[in-house]
N, C-alpha and C positions, 0 to 999 in steps of 0.2 A: 480629595480622597474619590477614588473609582468606587462608586455605589454597587451594591449588589443586582440593582435593578439594570445599571449599564453592562454588568458582567452577563447578566441574562440575555439581555438583547443582542449582545456581541456572540453568544454562544449560538443564539437562534439564526442569527446572519450566517454562521459559519457551516450549520446543518443544512442550511438552503444551498450552500456552494457544494456539498456533496450530494444533494439531489440532483444538481445539474450534471455533476460528474457520473452519477448513475444513470440518468438519461442517455448520455453518451455512449455508456458501456452497454445500455440496451440495445442502442443501434447495432453495436458490434455483435452481440448475442443474437440479433435477428438474423443476421448476415450468416453468423456459423449455424444457426438452427436450420436455415435453410438448406444447407448442405449436408445436415446429418449429423453434425457435432454436438456433443452436450458438456463440453469443458471450455474454459477460456482462462488464461493465465495473463495477469496484468502484471506487466514488468515496469511501465512507464513511470519514471520518477515523478513526472509532473503531477500524479494524482494526490501526492501527500508530500509535505513541506520539509519533513525530517529526512536524513540521509538514509537511505533503504538498505545501504551496504554494511552498515556497522554491526558488528555482532550483538544483537540485543535479546534478552530473555523472552520477550514478547512484543507484540506490536506495539507501535508508537500511538500515540492519541488520534493521529490524522488517519493511519491505517485503519485503527479501530472503529472509527467513526464511518468511513468508508464501507467497511465491512458490516457494521450494523446497518446501514442504509440498504445495501445489498440484501441483507437477509429480510428486511422489512418487506422486500419485493418477492420475497419466496425463494432466492438462491441459496445455496450452500456455499458458505464463503469460509476460507481460512487461510492463513499465512504460513507459507512453506518456504523451505530452505531452497535455494537454487544452486547447485553444485557445492564443491568443497570449499572450505575457507582458503583464502589466500592473502598474500602481504602484496599491497600495490606496490609496483615499481619504484615510485618517487618516495615511497615511504620504507624502502627495504634498506637495511644496514649493508654497507658496501663490504663489510668483512664477512659476514655470515649469513647475508639475507634475512636476518630476523626484522622483526617490526610488527606493528599493530596488525592483528589478523582481522580481516573483513569476511563479511559472509553476505552474497548477495541473496535477496528475498523476493518473493512474488506472491500476490494475492491469487489464488486459484478459486474460480467459482464453478458451480455445477448446477445444472437443471435437469 
């Protein structure tokens, strides 16, 4: 049986992963701040494990952890829709182009 202590230890390791991601984002924010920018949209799928293009009612657990980490450093972070919904070409029906709708998302941070 997987114990609660093991689960807590694993969760702590996951939050450490997001700390490292926040540090990398911080480097990008520093670059942008030097040229007068005050906002950054994170589109890279490597920052979370779940598919960011699925239509979801809210952030995935990975996205939530990343936004929590960013907020801890004083950033305003939110998950926003990017563009309109669409049906990916490989999933579209040949007859009427219907299929599962997808939505692109990004995490927008402001400072």
